[in-house]
N, C-alpha and C positions, 0 to 999 in steps of 0.2 A: 124563096126567102128574100125579103128586101133588106134595107139597111138595119132594121130592127129584128131582133130574134124573139120570136114568140115562145115563151117558156111556160111549161106547166109545172106546178108544184105538187109533188107527191109526198104527203106527210105534213100536217099543219100544226105540229107541236111546238115545244119551246124554242128549238133551234130555228125553225122556220120564221117564227114571230120576231125573235130578238137578234138573230144573226143574219139570216139570209134576206129577209124582207127589207131591212134598212139599206143593205148594199144594193139590192135591185132597184129600190125606190130612188137611190141617188144616181142611177144610170139609166134613166128613162129614155135617153137618146139611143140606147143600145138594146134594152130589153123591155118587153111588155109581158106581164103575166096574163095569159089568156084562159087558164083553167086551173082549178085546184082540186085536190083529192085528199080525203081522209076517211078511214073506215068508220069513224064516228061522225054523225051528221053535225052535231053541235060544234065541234072544232072546225069542220069544213066551212060551216056558215060563218063562224066568227072571223076566220081568216079571209074569207071571201069579202065580208063587209069591210074589213080593214083595208084590203087592196082596192076594193071598189070605191071607197071614200076618196082615195088618192086619185084614182083614174076618172072619177065621176061617171061610172057606169057599173052595171052588174057583172060580176065575174061568175061564170057557171061553176057549180060544184059537182063532184062525183064521189061516190062511195067505193067504187071499184076502179083501181088504177088502170085496168085493161081498157075501160071505156075512155079514159083520158088519153091513153096511148093511141087509140084509134082515130083521134081528132086530127084533121088536116091543119087545123089552126094552131097546132103545137109543133114547133121545130125541135125543141130541146126540153129536157126535164131536169129538175133538181130533185133528187131522191133523198128525203130527209126522214128516214124511218128507223125502227129498231135494227141494229146491225145484222141480226140473223135473217133479215129480208133482203139484204143488199144484192146477193147474187140472183135470186129469183126475179126481182124487179128490174135489175140491170139487163138481164138476158131478154126479158120481155120488151124492154125499151129498145134495145139494139135490133131485135127482130122487127120492131115497128118502125125502124129507121130514124130514131130520135137520138140526137146528141145527148150525152149524159154527164151530169155532175152528181156525184154521190158522196154522202157524208162518210167521214172516217170513223173508226178503222175500216179498211177496205172490205173486210169480210168477217164472218164469225169464226173461221178457222183457216189454216193454211191450204187445205184441200180446195175450199171454195175460192180462196184468193187466187190459186193457180188457175182455176176455171175462168176467173175474170180476166186473167192474162191471155188465155186462149180466146176469149170472147173479143178482146181487143184486136187480136190477129185476124179473127174471122170477119170483122167488120172494119177494115182499114179506112173507109171513107167517113166513118163517124168519129167524132171527138169524144173521148172518154176520159174524164178527169175526176180526181178525188179532191174533195173540199178540205185540203190541208192548209189552213190559213197561216200557219207559222212560216210556210215557204214564201209568203207574200208580205211579211212584216219587214219594213225597211231597217229596223234596228239590227236584225241579224245579217242583212246584207252589209250594213256599215261595219259590223263586227269583223266580218271576213276581210273587208278592204283594209281595216285598221291593222289586222294581223299581217296582211300581205305587205303593208308599208313598213314593217319592221320597227314599229314604234316601241314595242316591248321586247325586242330581241327575239330569240327563238322560243316559241311557246313549248311548254312541256307538260302542263297539267290543266285540266278543266274540271270544275265542280259545279253542279247545278242542284240547288236545294229548292225543290218544289214542295214546300210545307204549307198545308192548309187545314182547315177544319170543315169538312163537308158534313154538315148537320142537317137532317131532314126538317128541322124546325125553321131554318132560314135559307135553305138551298133547294130551289125547286127541282133541280136535276136529281137530288138525293131522294125525292119523293116519287120518282118515276119507276114503276114496277119493273120494266124491262132492264133498267140499269142496275137495280138492286138485285134482282133475280137473274143475273146476266147469264146468257147462254155462251158467251165468248169468254175465254180464260182471262182473268185479271180484272174484269169489271172496270171500276174507275181508274185503276192503275193503267190498264191498256188504253182506255178511252182518252185519258190525259197524256199518258206517256208517249204515244205515237207523235204528239206535237213536238215534244222535246227531242225525240229521236230524229225527227225530220230536220229540225234546225241544226242539231249536232252533225248529222250526215252531210247536210248542205255545206257546212263550214269546214269540217275536219275529215270528211270522207267516210267510207263504211266503217262500222264499229265491230270489233271482235271481242266477244265475251271473255272476261277473266274471272268473274265471280258474281253471284247474285244471292239475295235472301229476301224472304217475305215474312210478314206478320199480319194477323188479323187482330185489330184493336177494337173496332166497332162493328159487330155483325149486322147492324141495321143498314149498313151501306154496302154490303156484299161480302164475298168469301175472302177478300183480300183488300187491305187499304193502306199497307205500308210495304214499300219495295225499294231495295237498293240494288243498283246495277253498276258493277265495275267493268271497265272496258279499256281497250287500246284501239285508237283510231288508226286507219291506214294512210292518212294524209291525202291531200288533194290540192291542185293548183298552187303549188309553191308553199303550202302549209305542211310542215312535217308531222309525222305521227305523234300523238300525245296520249298520256294515260288520263283516265277520267273516272268520275263518280257521278251518277245520276240518282237522286233520291226522289221518290214519289210517295210522300207521306200525307195522307188525307184525314188523319184523326189527331192532328197536333193542336193542343190547347195553348192559347195565348201567343206562343212564339211562332208566328207564320213567316214565310220567306218565299221569294221568287228569285233569289239571287243566283246569277250565273257569273262565275269568276274564272278567268284564264290567267295562269301564271306564266311569265316569260323570263328569259335570262336577264333582261334589263328593266323589267317592270311588270305591270299586271293590268288587266281589263276587268270591268264589272258592268253587268247589265242588271238594272232594276226596272222591271216593266218596260218602258219605252226609252229609258235613259242609258246612254253608254258613257262610261267614265274611264279615262286613261290615267294610270298611276305610273310614274317613271322613277327609277333610281331606288334609293334606300329609304326615302321619306314616305310618310303617309299622305302626302299632298298630291292632289290630282293636277295634271297639266292641262287637262281639258275635260269638259263634260257637256254632252249634247243630247237633246231630246229628239226623238224621231216619232212624233205623235201619229197615230193611225187609229183605225176602227177595229184593230185586231187582225187586219189583213183581208177581211171579207170582201171589201170593195175591189181590192186589187186582184183577188182570185176570180171574181166575175169579169173584170176587165181582161184577164188572161183568157178566160173561157171564150169571150167574145172575139178576141184577136185570133185565137187558134181556129175558130169556126169560120170567120170571115176573111182572114188573111193567110191562113195556113202557116202561122208561126209555130215555133217549137213549143210544145206544152211543158210547163214547169212542174206541175203536180200530176204526173201521169199515173196510170194504174201500176206501172212497173216501180216507180219510186215509192208509191204507197205500199206496194207489196214488200219492198225491202225494209221499209219502216216497221211494218207489221211482223215480218219474219224475224227481225232483230229482237223485238220485245218478246215474241213468242218463244224464241230460243232461250232467252234469259229466264223467263217464267218457268219453262220446263225444268231448267236446272234448279231453280229455287224450290219447285215442288218436290224435287227428289231429296232435298235435305231434311 
């Protein structure tokens, strides 16, 4: 392997096209796509043409991922498939000696997630990473530093309202059969919720369940689309434990929100998309507001992937961290299902 990492793409669907490819395209000094694979030839061809137009050369396609894994021209793979295939393909990739980036959530259930942790131990020379882009968004790193600077005093409560209307009419993810007929518990709640859990754990430490509930509002997008998670954090790196509420509501009409609010003894913080605002004292006026624009964290996660492979730096989004994210939300869903 030279300065560039030759990467194969396994799965040429929505996420590959609109999330992974723009990030890889922006890092052409670090990555080159040398092969693509999809079980339907049409999608493989479309993605190959998209990449080939940028590189001014033909990109070979494969309909069987095992053929791609056999290529010496592939150093690493991005596995962007239905979640129920993650363990099977990761195992085959590791056995073929390829570094791995795999989409979240890490697995279809906790048993397979544990097997992936064992796979990581079995192949210590390979980099295995979960594409958890929230871990690479600068706005959450800034949030952590702001709390540590004591600008709002002692934090005691966090609330995250993730309210959206996921409608098959205008949301391409909601038209994907494997997401609607999900084999993994929680469907869109899990798929989206692991992002929020990852960001919360990175800032506040591991989360302990204190209560949860679920509702199905729109059966067209899965068995569950409304979820509330009450927790108590364990604290980390100078930030004390806080109580919190995470809401993953995906059938909200008109009143949508992505607001993350932290209350402290001397003020509060709010994140809306990529903007962090600090409120101090008793007034409703902010003392500062700063934007941290990014592409959602996708470019930074590929930069980390490259750095770990080439320089042996510590990986930020390891299989272990992704397992903890997944275990956290699975535990909460289990309780909600028992109510």
